[in-house]
C-alpha positions as CSV (number, residue, x, y, z in Angstrom):
1,M,19.3,6.9,2.8
2,H,16.0,7.7,1.1
3,S,15.0,11.1,0.6
4,L,11.5,12.6,2.2
5,S,9.0,14.1,0.2
6,L,5.5,15.5,0.3
7,R,2.9,15.8,-2.2
8,K,-0.8,16.8,-2.8
9,T,-2.8,13.9,-1.9
10,Q,-4.8,13.0,-4.7
11,E,-8.7,11.1,-4.3
12,T,-6.6,8.0,-4.7
13,D,-4.5,8.2,-2.0
14,L,-7.5,8.3,0.7
15,D,-7.3,4.6,1.2
16,Y,-4.5,4.5,2.4
17,V,-5.1,7.8,4.6
18,L,-8.1,5.9,6.3
19,Q,-6.2,3.1,6.7
20,A,-3.8,4.5,8.2
21,E,-5.8,6.6,10.7
22,Y,-8.1,3.5,12.2
23,D,-5.1,1.3,12.6
24,D,-4.8,0.7,16.0
25,D,-1.8,2.0,16.8
26,N,-2.7,5.4,15.3
27,R,-6.5,5.8,16.4
28,Q,-5.0,7.1,19.9
29,Y,-3.4,10.3,18.9
30,I,-5.7,11.5,16.2
31,I,-9.7,12.2,15.8
32,P,-10.1,10.3,12.4
33,W,-12.0,11.8,9.5
34,S,-14.9,10.1,6.9
35,Y,-13.7,10.1,3.3
36,Q,-15.9,12.5,2.8
37,H,-14.3,15.2,5.5
38,H,-10.5,14.5,3.8
39,L,-11.7,14.3,-0.2
40,Q,-13.2,18.7,1.4
41,A,-10.1,18.7,2.8
42,I,-8.4,18.1,-0.7
43,A,-10.2,20.8,-2.4
44,D,-10.1,23.5,0.7
45,S,-7.1,26.4,-1.0
46,D,-7.1,26.8,3.2
47,I,-5.8,22.9,4.0
48,A,-2.6,21.3,2.7
49,H,-3.4,17.8,2.9
50,L,0.3,16.3,1.7
51,I,1.3,12.5,1.7
52,V,5.2,11.9,3.2
53,E,6.8,9.6,1.2
54,T,10.2,8.4,0.7
55,E,10.1,5.1,-2.1
56,T,6.8,4.3,-0.3
57,K,3.8,6.0,1.8
58,I,4.6,6.6,5.7
59,G,2.6,9.0,6.5
60,Y,0.2,12.4,6.0
61,V,0.0,15.5,7.0
62,I,-2.9,18.3,7.1
63,L,-2.2,21.9,7.4
64,A,-4.8,24.0,8.5
65,G,-5.4,28.0,8.6
66,L,-3.1,28.6,5.3
67,L,-5.1,31.3,4.4
68,N,-4.7,33.4,7.5
69,L,-1.9,36.2,7.3
70,M,-1.7,36.2,10.6
71,L,-0.4,32.9,10.9
72,V,1.8,33.5,8.3
73,N,3.6,36.5,9.5
74,L,4.5,34.5,12.6
75,F,6.3,31.8,10.1
76,M,8.2,34.4,8.3
77,F,9.9,35.6,11.6
């Protein structure tokens, strides 16, 4: 069994992210972002842009609103 890990997305990962977004099987579930939009998200302290991987990349996740204290408090209970 492979362990699942999350790591911060790097600019070098964005080709993978864009490829995943524009894949026909995924497009119906997401609103694709531009390369520049993803790059801005990586630099934004209010957003966690993460790569999901086992031995290889298997996806990505974007969590927004990290600086919202109300949201953080909700997750603490």
